[in-house]
N, C-alpha and C positions, 0 to 999 in steps of 0.2 A: 439411728440413721445409717444407711449405707450409701455408697457411691456406685450406682448403676450395677447393683448386684441382685439379680432375680432369685427368688426362692427356687431350690431344686425341686424338680418334679420326680416323685417316686417312680413313674412309669419309664423315665429316662435312665435310671440307674440300673445297669444290667447285672444280673447275678454272675458270679464267678464259680464255675464248676469246681467242687472240692473245697469250698470256702463257706463257712457259716457264721452267723452273728446272732447273739442273744442279749437281750436288754433286761435290766431290773431296776427297781426303785429301792435303793438301800438306805436312803435317809442319811447320807453321809454329812451333808451340811444343811439341807432343807428337805422337808417331807414332800411327797407327791411330785417328784421330778425324777426323770431318767437320769441316773448317775453312775450306772455300772454297765459295763459292756464286756461280753466274752466273745472271743473269735476263735474259731477252730479250723485247722487245716488237715487235709488228707495226708497219710504217710507219703513220704518222697517229696514233699514240697520243699522249696528253697526259700530261706528268709534272710534278709540283710538289713542292716540299720546304720544310721548315722545319728549322733547324739550331741547334746550340748557340750561346750567346752568350759562351761562355768565350773570352777574348782569346788563350789559348793553343790555339785551335782546331786540330784535327789537319790535316795536309796534305791528306787526302782530302776533308775538309769544305770546304777552300778551293777545291779543284779542282771539287767538285760545284757550289758557288755559281757559279763562273765558267762552267761548261758549261751550267747551267740559264739563267743570264743571257743567254748567247749562243744559247739554244735549239739547242744542238748545233752552232752556227755553220754547218755545212754541211747541216743537216737536224735533225729532231726527235731527242730521246733515244731510243736503241734498245737500250741494254743497261746493266745494273748488275753490279757485281762487289763481293763482300763477303769479307773474310778476318777470322778471329778468331785470338786468340793474340798479336796485336801491334797496338797502336793507331796506329802511325806518327804520334805526337804528341810535341811537343817534340823533333823530329828536324831542324829547320832546313831548309836548302836541299837537302840530300840526301833528306830525306823527301818534298819536293815532286817532286824528280826521280824518286823511286821510284813515287809515285802516278801521275804522268804516263806512266812506263814501263809501268805495269800497264794503263792505258787504252789505250796504243798497241798492246800485245801482244794484248789482247782484240779490239780493233778490227781488227787484222790477221787474227786467226782467224775473225772473223765477217764480214769484208769490209765493214766500215763505217768511219766516221771516228773518230778518237780523241776528238773533242769530243762525240760521240754516246754516250759512256760515262760513267757515274757510278760513282766508286769509294767504298768504305766499308771502314773498319778498326775493329776493337775488340779491346781487350786491354790488355797492359802499356804504359804510357807511358814515353817517354825511352829506348826501345830501337830500334835500326835495324831497318827492315822487311826481312826476308829475301826480297827481291823475286824473286830467282832461283827459289825454291821455288814462289812463286805463279805466275810465268810458265810454269814447267815443268808445273804441274798444270792450267793453264787448258784444254788440249785434252781432258783427262779429264772436266772439268766440262761442257764443251760436248758431248761424246759422249753424256752421259746427260740432255740437256735433254728435259724432259717437262712436260706440262700438269698432271700429277697428282703432283707432287713437293713439295707444300706441307709435309708432315710432315718430310721430309728437310731441306728448306730451314730450317725452324724449328730443327731440331737443329744445323744447320751454323753458325748465327750465336750459339750459346750461349757464354757465358764462365763466370761463377760461378753461372749459372742451375742449378737442380736438375732442371728439366724444360723441354721445349719449350712455346712459347706460340703458339697459333694459333686462329683462329675464322673462321666463314664464315656468310653469310646470303644468302637470295634474297628479294627483295621485288617486289610487284606494283605498277606505275606505270600511269598512264593510257595510256602508250605501249607497255607490255609489261613483261616480267620483266627484273630487273637482279640480277646476282650480284656479291657482294663477298666477297673473302677476304683475310685478312691474317696477318702473323706479327710478333712483337716479341721482343726480348731485353733483359734487364736484371734485376738483383737487388740491386745496391748501387751506391753513388756516384749516387744518384738524387736529383734536385732539379729543379723546374720550370725551364724556359728552357735546355735541356730536361732531361730526366733523363739518366743514363748509359744510354742506350737506343738501340736501333735499332728502327724500325718501318716495315714495308712493307705497304701495302694496295693491292690491285688490283681493279678493276671492269671489266665489259664495257660499261658505259655510255659514251656519248660526250659530250664537253664542248666548247663553242666555245673557241677559243684565248683564254687569259687568265682564263677563268672558274674554272678549277680552283685557281689560286694563292690567291685570297682565301678560297675554301672550305677549302683545306688549313690555312691559318693559323687559321681559326675552329675546325676540328676539333681541331687541336693544343691550342688554349687550353682547350677543354672536356674534353680527355682526358689527353694526355701531359704537358701543362703544369699539370695538377691533381693530380699525384702527387708524393710525396716519400718517401724512405726515410731519408736522413741529412743532407740539406741540402747535399750536395756536387754541384756542376754539372760535368759531365764535359767533356772536350775533343772528343768524337766524336759527340755526340747528333745524331741525324738521323731525321726522319719523312718518309716519301715516300708520295705517293698517285699511282697510275698508272691511267689510263683508256684502255682499248684501243679503245673505240668499236665493238666487234664485236656488239653487241646492237641491237635495234630502237629502243632509247632514245637519242636524240641531243638533248642539252639545250643550247639556244642562249642562254638568259638565266636569271636568278633568278626571272622570272615564268613560266617554263615550268611547266605543270602537274605535270611529273614531278620538278621540281627539289627541292621540299620533301620528297618521299618519299625520294629518293636521299640528300639531305643528312642527314635523320634517321638513315637506315640507316648511313651512313658514320660519323656521330658515335657512334652506339650501338655499332658494331663497335670503333671506336677506344677508346672507354671500356672495353669489355670487355678489350681487349688491354692497356690501361694498367693496369687494376685487377689483371691477372694478374701484372704485374711487382711490385706491392705485395704480393700474396698470396704471392709467391716471394721476398720481401725477405730478404736475408741474415740467417739466424737468426730470422726473424719467427715469432711465435706468435699474434699478434693482428692482425686487419684493422680498421683504425679509420677511420670516416667522420667528418670534422669539417664541421659545417654552421654557417656564420656568418650570421645574419639581422640585419635591422634597421640596416644600416649606411647612412651618407650616400652612400658610393660603393662600387662593387665593389672598388676598389683598397684601401680601408681594411679591407674585409672580408678581403681576401686577406692583408693585413698581420697580422691577428689569427690567421687559420687557419695561416699559416706559423709564427708565434711559438709556438703550441701544438704544431704537428706537429713542430718542430725542437728542442723542449726536451728534452735528455737526461733531465731529472728527470721530466718527464711520461712519456716513452717507457719508462723504466725502471720507473716505478710501474705502467704498464699490464702490463709483462712479469711483474712480481711479483703482479699481480691485487690491487694495494693502492690503495684509493680515497682516495689522498692528493690530494684534489681542489683543495686550496689552491694546488698547483703550477699547475694550469690557470688559476686566477684570476690568479696572478702573471704568467703568460705573457700573458694578455689585457692586463694593466695595462702591461707594458713593450713591447707590440707597436709603439707609435709613434703612437697617437692622442692627441695632447697635450691635447685638450679633452674627453676621454671622461668622461662623468658616470657613475660606477660605481654610483650609486644606481638607475640605470635598467637595469643589466645583469641578465640572467636566464641561468641555465645548467642544462642538463639532461644527465644521464648516462644514456643509454638512455631509458627512460620516467620516470625519477626526476628531479624538480625539486630541484636540489641548492642553488642560490643565487638569491636574489632581493633587490632593494632594497638592493644593495650588501653583502649579507652572507649567511650561511648561512640556508637555508630552515628556519624553526623546526620543521617537521614532518619534516625529513630525518633518516633513521636510517642509522647506519653499516652495518647489515645490508643495507639496500636498495642501498647502493653496492657492497658486496661481492658481492651477487648478480649485479649487472650486470657487474662486473669479471671474473667467472668465464667469461664467454662468449668465444668465439673472435672474434666480430664485434661491435664496439661503436660506437655513435654518440655523439659529443659535439655538443650543439647549444647555441649561444650566441646570444642576442638582445641586440644592443647598444642597442636602444631609441632609435636615432638617425634612422631613415629606412626605406627599402624595398629597399635593395641587399642582395644575397646572394652567397655564394660557398661552394662545396663542395670540399673537398680530401680525398684519400685517403692514408693513411700506415699505418705499422705500428709495433710496439713495438721495443725495443732490448734484445737479449739477450746472454748470454755468447757464444753462437756467432757473433754479428756481430764481435766482437773477434777471435775465433779465425780466422774465415774471412779477414778482411782482414789479420791479422798474417801469415798463411801464404800470401797470394794469389800471390806470385811464385815459391814453392817447388814 
């Protein structure tokens, strides 16, 4: 079940000049499913990434960080490889060896250097990576490399997702048109920094060396780091932005007239992909937007947003469409703002003012709360009355299906 999430249309996913994708069935966890993806970039492309902060980060995450830091050592990043069905996390030194072997095998097939390859894995943690299956299937993925493989690519990176997630946009800048297309995966074990997610976004715009890295972090903070399903930060989270530089738009600095347009388009597309993950949250029946206003700092607004979003009591109340809104007030109170003046806090459920001046709004009616709770998309807005900082977070409810899906995940 998804919450207002239409299936992507292949015709709407625009090719990116200089970027190709190939898919194979490697049989990593199950037979007869797309589970291996290879992506290639033309020489001169810029690549930047943001990764999980989990200390048990997977072997491929460690390799990606090293290869990006070295900028491919012998040249820029030229290829990415993704497998599903196995996370290659909690696998120690053998896991590192397998990630490097995957890079070496793909590099040999593409006639590039191993350091020019970024590896990604997603799936079950603490299981040895069947690297032989991956290496054996790489030539099949390379054989069907194509610029128009976005939908197949989105399907190939799915795990517990119920459907592929992809989006595309073309924007006009002072220097010409720019196309941006991306895919993401994730449905559970989702929490900012980052979520259990993979996100890959490509554009034909060009960026001066170093410019894309800061922009990628900013994009992540406003999109994939602003979603949460269950508060669990995964071992494999990765968000990658790739710029092939094959359009007429070549951005040299943040003052470039085209920079703002491309920046907003990238952020908008990343938000769309991130929200798709929440809409496909494991067992989700409600898509919930949490808006925190009036904080002294964005950090304290984020504290409150996370406290509300992660509360099992809040999430189960939303699943039941029960306006038990005291649970939200309790979460605001324990979020960690030690000097919070609750008499200044106001809270809305949708268009209904529920609480003000430290207590229930005298004109609030239970029927109004029940009306809002019946909707599939609900906004919680809280004004802390402390300043001008804000933070928005997207989450979902917690249902019986979430328990079932995760209880049966490895079977």
